[in-house]
VMD Tcl script that draws the C-alpha trace (Angstrom):
set ca {
  {62.51 -3.73 -40.02}
  {60.90 -4.84 -36.82}
  {59.42 -7.97 -35.40}
  {56.02 -7.66 -33.85}
  {53.55 -9.83 -32.04}
  {49.91 -9.57 -33.02}
  {47.77 -7.70 -30.48}
  {50.90 -6.35 -28.77}
  {52.75 -3.07 -29.16}
  {55.88 -3.58 -27.06}
  {58.93 -5.80 -27.52}
  {60.17 -8.38 -25.07}
  {63.87 -7.79 -24.60}
  {66.98 -8.53 -26.58}
  {66.62 -10.93 -29.47}
  {69.55 -13.01 -28.23}
  {67.67 -13.91 -25.04}
  {64.41 -14.97 -26.70}
  {63.29 -18.45 -25.69}
  {61.59 -20.35 -28.48}
  {58.74 -22.75 -27.89}
  {58.69 -26.30 -29.24}
  {56.35 -25.16 -32.01}
  {58.71 -22.32 -32.97}
  {61.66 -24.72 -33.05}
  {59.69 -27.05 -35.30}
  {58.83 -24.18 -37.63}
  {62.47 -23.08 -37.75}
  {63.58 -26.65 -38.52}
  {61.09 -26.80 -41.38}
  {62.35 -23.46 -42.72}
  {65.83 -24.98 -42.86}
  {64.61 -28.29 -44.32}
  {62.40 -26.90 -47.10}
  {65.11 -25.51 -49.44}
  {67.35 -28.52 -48.74}
  {64.65 -31.06 -49.60}
  {63.60 -29.01 -52.62}
  {67.19 -29.07 -53.90}
  {67.56 -32.82 -53.42}
  {64.23 -33.36 -55.22}
  {65.60 -32.29 -58.62}
  {65.35 -28.63 -57.62}
  {61.57 -29.06 -57.18}
  {61.08 -28.35 -60.88}
  {58.53 -31.09 -61.53}
  {54.79 -30.91 -60.90}
  {54.82 -33.58 -58.19}
  {57.08 -31.33 -56.11}
  {54.14 -28.97 -55.44}
  {52.59 -31.57 -53.12}
  {55.50 -31.92 -50.62}
  {56.29 -28.20 -50.85}
  {52.67 -27.31 -50.07}
  {52.71 -29.79 -47.20}
  {55.91 -28.31 -45.73}
  {54.56 -24.78 -46.13}
  {51.32 -25.75 -44.37}
  {53.30 -27.27 -41.50}
  {55.35 -24.08 -41.14}
  {52.14 -22.07 -40.88}
  {50.61 -24.49 -38.36}
  {53.64 -24.45 -36.06}
  {54.02 -20.70 -36.51}
  {50.43 -20.10 -35.41}
  {50.73 -22.68 -32.62}
  {53.71 -20.79 -31.25}
  {51.69 -17.57 -31.30}
  {48.70 -19.11 -29.55}
  {50.96 -20.26 -26.73}
  {52.28 -16.71 -26.31}
  {49.07 -14.74 -26.83}
  {50.09 -13.40 -30.21}
  {51.62 -14.50 -33.50}
  {55.09 -13.12 -34.13}
  {55.43 -11.43 -37.51}
  {57.76 -9.03 -39.28}
  {56.67 -5.73 -40.78}
  {59.54 -5.74 -43.30}
  {58.48 -3.97 -46.49}
  {60.50 -6.57 -48.43}
  {57.37 -8.68 -48.25}
  {55.31 -6.14 -50.19}
  {56.83 -6.81 -53.65}
  {56.12 -10.53 -53.23}
  {52.53 -9.77 -52.30}
  {52.33 -7.49 -55.33}
  {53.51 -10.30 -57.61}
  {50.84 -12.60 -56.17}
  {48.12 -10.00 -56.79}
  {49.30 -9.65 -60.41}
  {49.06 -13.43 -60.85}
  {45.51 -13.43 -59.49}
  {44.52 -10.63 -61.87}
  {46.03 -12.50 -64.82}
  {43.71 -15.44 -64.14}
  {40.57 -13.29 -64.28}
  {38.37 -13.56 -67.43}
  {39.21 -10.10 -68.77}
  {41.12 -11.19 -71.85}
  {38.33 -10.69 -74.33}
  {36.10 -13.08 -76.26}
  {37.37 -15.97 -78.33}
  {35.26 -17.33 -81.18}
  {35.37 -21.12 -80.94}
  {32.95 -22.07 -83.69}
  {31.63 -24.89 -81.53}
  {29.57 -22.90 -79.02}
  {26.56 -20.68 -79.39}
  {28.36 -18.03 -77.36}
  {31.99 -16.97 -77.65}
  {34.36 -18.22 -74.94}
  {35.97 -15.66 -72.64}
  {39.67 -16.16 -71.99}
  {41.76 -14.95 -69.06}
  {44.35 -12.21 -69.24}
  {47.07 -14.87 -69.22}
  {47.75 -16.69 -72.47}
  {48.36 -19.83 -70.40}
  {46.12 -19.67 -67.31}
  {47.04 -23.20 -66.23}
  {50.75 -22.33 -66.01}
  {49.97 -18.97 -64.41}
  {47.87 -20.66 -61.73}
  {50.71 -22.95 -60.64}
  {53.27 -20.15 -60.80}
  {51.07 -18.05 -58.52}
  {50.72 -20.97 -56.11}
  {54.51 -21.17 -56.02}
  {54.70 -17.46 -55.25}
  {52.28 -17.94 -52.33}
  {54.45 -20.72 -50.89}
  {57.57 -18.58 -51.28}
  {55.88 -15.60 -49.62}
  {54.79 -17.70 -46.64}
  {58.27 -19.21 -46.32}
  {59.82 -15.73 -46.48}
  {57.43 -14.22 -43.93}
  {58.01 -17.10 -41.52}
  {61.77 -16.78 -41.90}
  {61.71 -13.04 -41.20}
  {59.57 -13.60 -38.11}
  {61.19 -16.68 -36.57}
  {64.91 -16.40 -37.41}
  {65.27 -13.85 -34.68}
  {68.66 -14.10 -32.93}
  {72.35 -14.18 -33.84}
  {72.90 -17.72 -32.63}
  {70.17 -19.02 -34.91}
  {71.43 -16.95 -37.85}
  {74.89 -18.47 -37.38}
  {73.43 -22.00 -37.37}
  {71.59 -21.32 -40.62}
  {74.75 -19.93 -42.23}
  {76.77 -23.01 -41.25}
  {74.03 -25.35 -42.51}
  {74.05 -23.55 -45.87}
  {77.83 -23.92 -46.16}
  {77.82 -27.60 -45.20}
  {74.97 -28.46 -47.56}
  {76.57 -26.48 -50.39}
  {79.88 -28.32 -49.92}
  {78.16 -31.72 -49.85}
  {76.21 -30.91 -53.03}
  {79.37 -29.64 -54.74}
  {81.26 -32.84 -53.88}
  {78.32 -35.03 -54.91}
  {77.90 -33.09 -58.16}
  {81.59 -33.48 -59.04}
  {81.46 -37.22 -58.36}
  {78.26 -37.58 -60.38}
  {79.73 -35.72 -63.35}
  {82.78 -38.00 -63.29}
  {80.76 -41.20 -62.92}
  {77.59 -40.65 -64.97}
  {77.36 -37.20 -66.57}
  {74.05 -37.89 -68.35}
  {71.93 -39.03 -65.40}
  {70.85 -37.41 -62.14}
  {71.95 -39.54 -59.18}
  {73.27 -41.94 -61.79}
  {69.80 -43.30 -62.52}
  {67.64 -40.59 -64.10}
  {68.71 -39.61 -67.62}
  {67.93 -36.14 -68.99}
  {68.24 -36.46 -72.78}
  {67.22 -32.86 -73.52}
  {69.42 -31.17 -70.92}
  {72.84 -31.34 -69.31}
  {72.35 -32.17 -65.61}
  {74.69 -31.46 -62.74}
  {74.15 -32.71 -59.22}
  {70.41 -32.90 -58.47}
  {69.59 -30.21 -61.06}
  {68.31 -30.91 -64.55}
  {69.99 -27.70 -65.73}
  {73.73 -27.34 -65.10}
  {73.47 -23.53 -65.11}
  {71.00 -23.63 -62.22}
  {73.41 -25.78 -60.23}
  {76.04 -23.10 -60.84}
  {73.59 -20.52 -59.51}
  {73.05 -22.62 -56.40}
  {76.83 -22.75 -55.89}
  {77.00 -18.96 -56.22}
  {74.67 -18.59 -53.25}
  {76.35 -21.14 -51.00}
  {79.81 -20.06 -52.16}
  {79.02 -16.44 -51.33}
  {78.06 -17.41 -47.81}
  {81.21 -19.52 -47.49}
  {83.49 -16.68 -48.60}
  {81.75 -14.27 -46.22}
  {82.37 -16.60 -43.28}
  {85.95 -17.26 -44.41}
  {86.86 -13.57 -44.40}
  {85.11 -12.91 -41.08}
  {85.40 -14.18 -37.53}
  {82.46 -16.59 -37.51}
  {84.53 -19.72 -36.92}
  {87.81 -20.32 -35.11}
  {90.99 -19.78 -37.08}
  {91.92 -23.46 -36.97}
  {88.61 -24.36 -38.66}
  {88.95 -21.94 -41.55}
  {90.78 -24.60 -43.54}
  {87.46 -26.46 -43.71}
  {85.79 -23.35 -45.13}
  {88.56 -23.05 -47.69}
  {88.08 -26.67 -48.77}
  {84.31 -26.13 -49.04}
  {84.83 -22.98 -51.13}
  {87.28 -24.72 -53.47}
  {84.80 -27.57 -54.01}
  {82.07 -25.09 -54.90}
  {84.26 -23.14 -57.32}
  {85.50 -26.34 -58.98}
  {81.89 -27.48 -59.35}
  {80.99 -24.17 -61.02}
  {83.94 -24.57 -63.36}
  {82.91 -28.11 -64.28}
  {79.42 -26.98 -65.25}
  {80.92 -24.94 -68.08}
  {78.42 -22.18 -67.30}
  {79.64 -18.81 -68.54}
  {76.98 -17.04 -66.55}
  {78.03 -19.06 -63.53}
  {81.67 -18.01 -63.80}
  {80.80 -14.34 -64.33}
  {78.34 -14.36 -61.44}
  {80.77 -16.12 -59.11}
  {83.39 -13.48 -59.80}
  {80.78 -10.74 -59.30}
  {79.70 -12.19 -55.96}
  {83.33 -12.47 -54.82}
  {84.03 -8.87 -55.85}
  {81.03 -7.61 -53.87}
  {82.00 -9.61 -50.79}
  {85.57 -8.28 -50.88}
  {84.27 -4.73 -51.33}
  {81.82 -5.10 -48.45}
  {84.37 -6.73 -46.16}
  {87.17 -4.21 -46.72}
  {85.19 -1.04 -47.42}
  {81.71 -1.12 -45.89}
  {83.04 -2.35 -42.53}
  {86.08 -0.07 -42.28}
  {84.75 1.94 -39.36}
  {84.39 -1.26 -37.30}
  {87.99 -2.35 -37.88}
  {90.54 -1.61 -35.17}
  {93.50 -3.08 -37.05}
  {95.58 -1.56 -39.80}
  {94.74 -3.03 -43.15}
  {98.40 -2.90 -44.18}
  {99.97 -1.50 -47.32}
  {99.90 -4.70 -49.31}
  {96.48 -6.11 -48.44}
  {95.22 -5.56 -51.98}
  {98.23 -7.30 -53.49}
  {97.89 -10.21 -51.07}
  {94.22 -10.65 -51.94}
  {94.99 -10.47 -55.65}
  {97.77 -13.02 -55.27}
  {95.65 -15.44 -53.26}
  {92.74 -15.01 -55.67}
  {94.95 -15.66 -58.67}
  {96.35 -18.77 -56.98}
  {92.84 -20.07 -56.28}
  {91.75 -19.48 -59.88}
  {94.81 -21.30 -61.23}
  {94.23 -24.21 -58.83}
  {90.55 -24.40 -59.79}
  {91.34 -24.29 -63.51}
  {93.90 -27.07 -63.10}
  {91.44 -29.17 -61.09}
  {88.67 -28.71 -63.66}
  {90.97 -29.68 -66.55}
  {92.34 -32.68 -64.60}
  {88.89 -33.96 -63.60}
  {86.79 -33.36 -66.70}
  {89.06 -32.15 -69.48}
  {89.35 -28.70 -70.96}
  {85.89 -28.55 -72.58}
  {83.95 -27.18 -69.56}
  {86.61 -24.54 -68.91}
  {86.79 -23.52 -72.57}
  {82.99 -23.28 -72.74}
  {82.87 -21.31 -69.49}
  {85.33 -18.80 -70.90}
  {83.28 -18.50 -74.10}
  {86.05 -19.74 -76.40}
  {84.38 -22.69 -78.13}
  {85.66 -23.21 -81.63}
  {83.07 -22.85 -84.37}
  {80.47 -21.27 -82.08}
  {79.00 -18.56 -84.31}
  {76.46 -17.44 -81.71}
  {78.23 -16.75 -78.43}
  {74.85 -16.11 -76.78}
  {73.65 -19.68 -77.56}
  {70.42 -18.29 -78.99}
  {69.74 -15.96 -76.08}
  {69.70 -12.80 -78.20}
  {66.81 -14.28 -80.18}
  {64.92 -15.20 -76.98}
  {65.53 -11.73 -75.58}
  {64.24 -10.01 -78.73}
  {61.08 -12.13 -78.55}
  {60.64 -11.24 -74.88}
  {60.81 -7.54 -75.77}
  {58.14 -8.01 -78.47}
  {55.86 -9.85 -76.04}
  {56.30 -7.04 -73.53}
  {55.54 -4.33 -76.10}
  {52.28 -6.09 -76.97}
  {51.40 -6.61 -73.28}
  {53.08 -3.67 -71.52}
  {50.96 -3.25 -68.40}
  {50.33 -6.68 -66.91}
  {52.16 -8.97 -69.33}
  {51.18 -12.13 -71.17}
  {50.83 -14.15 -67.98}
  {53.21 -15.83 -65.54}
  {54.95 -18.80 -67.15}
  {53.10 -18.10 -70.41}
  {56.31 -17.26 -72.27}
  {56.35 -20.63 -74.04}
  {52.85 -20.04 -75.38}
  {53.48 -16.44 -76.39}
  {56.85 -17.28 -77.96}
  {55.31 -19.20 -80.87}
  {53.63 -16.06 -82.24}
  {56.91 -14.16 -82.56}
  {59.37 -16.97 -83.26}
  {61.12 -16.56 -86.62}
  {62.95 -19.88 -86.35}
  {61.63 -23.15 -87.77}
  {59.59 -23.87 -84.63}
  {61.27 -27.23 -84.05}
  {62.11 -26.31 -80.43}
  {59.63 -25.00 -77.88}
  {61.31 -22.29 -75.79}
  {59.77 -22.04 -72.33}
  {61.93 -19.28 -70.81}
  {63.50 -16.03 -71.98}
  {66.87 -16.91 -70.40}
  {66.84 -13.52 -68.68}
  {64.70 -13.24 -65.56}
  {64.36 -9.47 -65.86}
  {63.18 -9.51 -69.47}
  {60.85 -12.37 -68.65}
  {59.41 -10.38 -65.74}
  {58.54 -7.71 -68.32}
  {57.12 -10.24 -70.79}
  {55.18 -12.27 -68.22}
  {54.03 -9.50 -65.89}
  {54.58 -6.20 -67.70}
  {55.77 -3.06 -65.98}
  {53.77 -3.99 -62.88}
  {55.74 -7.18 -62.23}
  {59.03 -5.54 -63.19}
  {58.35 -2.74 -60.72}
  {57.84 -5.33 -57.96}
  {61.11 -7.07 -58.86}
  {63.01 -3.77 -58.97}
  {61.53 -2.64 -55.65}
  {62.55 -5.92 -54.01}
  {66.15 -5.59 -55.22}
  {66.40 -1.95 -54.10}
  {65.01 -2.75 -50.65}
  {67.28 -5.79 -50.37}
  {70.44 -3.75 -50.91}
  {69.23 -0.87 -48.78}
  {68.51 -3.15 -45.81}
  {71.48 -5.45 -46.35}
  {74.05 -2.66 -46.57}
  {72.45 -0.98 -43.54}
  {72.80 -4.18 -41.49}
  {76.44 -4.53 -42.56}
  {77.26 -0.94 -41.62}
  {75.32 -0.75 -38.36}
  {75.78 -4.16 -36.77}
  {78.12 -4.21 -33.77}
  {78.73 -7.95 -34.07}
  {81.59 -9.10 -36.38}
  {79.85 -12.46 -36.77}
  {76.60 -10.81 -37.79}
  {78.38 -8.59 -40.30}
  {80.23 -11.51 -41.89}
  {77.02 -13.52 -42.27}
  {75.18 -10.52 -43.74}
  {78.05 -9.91 -46.20}
  {78.11 -13.56 -47.26}
  {74.34 -13.75 -47.63}
  {74.11 -10.52 -49.60}
  {77.06 -11.62 -51.74}
  {75.25 -14.86 -52.55}
  {72.20 -12.81 -53.56}
  {74.40 -10.63 -55.78}
  {75.72 -13.73 -57.53}
  {72.33 -15.15 -58.51}
  {70.96 -11.70 -59.40}
  {73.85 -11.26 -61.86}
  {73.27 -14.77 -63.21}
  {69.62 -13.86 -63.79}
  {70.76 -11.58 -66.64}
  {71.91 -14.65 -68.59}
  {69.52 -17.37 -67.47}
  {66.47 -18.12 -65.31}
  {67.97 -19.61 -62.10}
  {65.36 -18.14 -59.76}
  {62.59 -19.97 -61.62}
  {63.99 -23.17 -60.14}
  {61.98 -23.38 -56.89}
  {64.84 -24.66 -54.72}
  {67.03 -21.73 -55.79}
  {64.18 -19.33 -55.02}
  {63.82 -20.78 -51.51}
  {67.56 -20.53 -50.87}
  {67.61 -16.99 -52.25}
  {64.85 -15.86 -49.87}
  {66.63 -17.58 -46.97}
  {69.77 -15.59 -47.80}
  {67.66 -12.42 -47.96}
  {66.46 -13.15 -44.42}
  {70.02 -13.69 -43.17}
  {71.21 -10.52 -44.94}
  {68.47 -8.13 -43.84}
  {66.97 -9.22 -40.52}
  {68.18 -6.82 -37.79}
  {68.85 -8.61 -34.52}
  {69.12 -7.28 -30.98}
  {70.48 -3.72 -30.83}
  {70.47 -3.50 -34.63}
  {66.70 -3.00 -34.62}
  {67.08 0.57 -33.45}
  {69.83 1.34 -35.98}
  {68.88 -0.33 -39.25}
  {67.14 2.18 -41.47}
  {63.61 1.47 -42.57}
}
mol new
graphics top color blue
foreach p $ca { graphics top sphere $p radius 0.5 }
foreach p [lrange $ca 0 end-1] q [lrange $ca 1 end] { graphics top cylinder $p $q radius 0.2 }
display resetview
């Protein structure tokens, strides 16, 4: 992956020595602020959130272009990770075209022609969200261009994650049925600023992954690592208090990947003996942390969240909480719309045709992002998702192996570990359909894959 400047063919020196203009600094600040503000605003799940998100995205573009005009060319990245996002946008545009066949209304002289999507209104807004995410991602790849800036972003993610974990714990103890203690959510179980407790757990997986990556590396001084440990414990306790089984599984998966990457993928960079009992020490420390977290969760909120998280609820005849039914419906929708799907965010509309339950509840999501990609966008959308994941791991692992900077490697490991966590969670839920989580995920992708300085010549395309 390379950074380029429009109308230019040569680079301008090491990325660590790049001087950013005022416009570039403003764009970078907005890139940092967008996922944070989206998270605080109930995860940006409500329709009104499109207005501030569109405004922030427009400002990023304006400052990005202004920076380019001042330097005779707009900086951009030619990372192929952007292509799957563009492909998803194209699919959304196709789904809104009037190629769905005629519909006899009985009220018109001529039959009405419907779009490919079963819910064109929902598909339109989902596609708009994809456009905003693609712009955010492209700007991040282009403007987060040196190690010092990458480190600042990593620290901001850790601090914000710790603050949200602490606030979420306090909120659960004080008013578990209302967001910020003032907005009730009668049809959901909130946690922190999120309407859905599972999506808060997914957010913690991303910030916790980054925290663990920094804790194992040499990003901060040794005497400050206690602060990282406290932040990590807060995040794990918060995940435990959500009672999210997918959250617990995904947190463990993210931690396992980070440990593997830190002790295996970076072995050739290590000049110190790992020692004979490193594995036992890690296992002992990990077991101690899990015991401490379990005790804290039980002390703060009782045993119910922990029991639910471990999947041991008494009398629960369906351990999947209805997910197997949603998944079977998603497969049926895909089989009837195999090429381009039923339409982005049209699952709720399509679900009613295949639902064998009493129809009392309207199910909007498949509770599995990969199956819903098949149902909503067919094999075309699923191919884009799969290509993105493959490219993410290819680039991320390459950065980890080839970077000469221990700090850069630790940040890449933490960022990629956070991505692993939410990608695992996506098998059990739909965390990436919460816009704030999607923004944070793409920010982690930038931190995991962007080659900086001398890495640009080494990271494989």
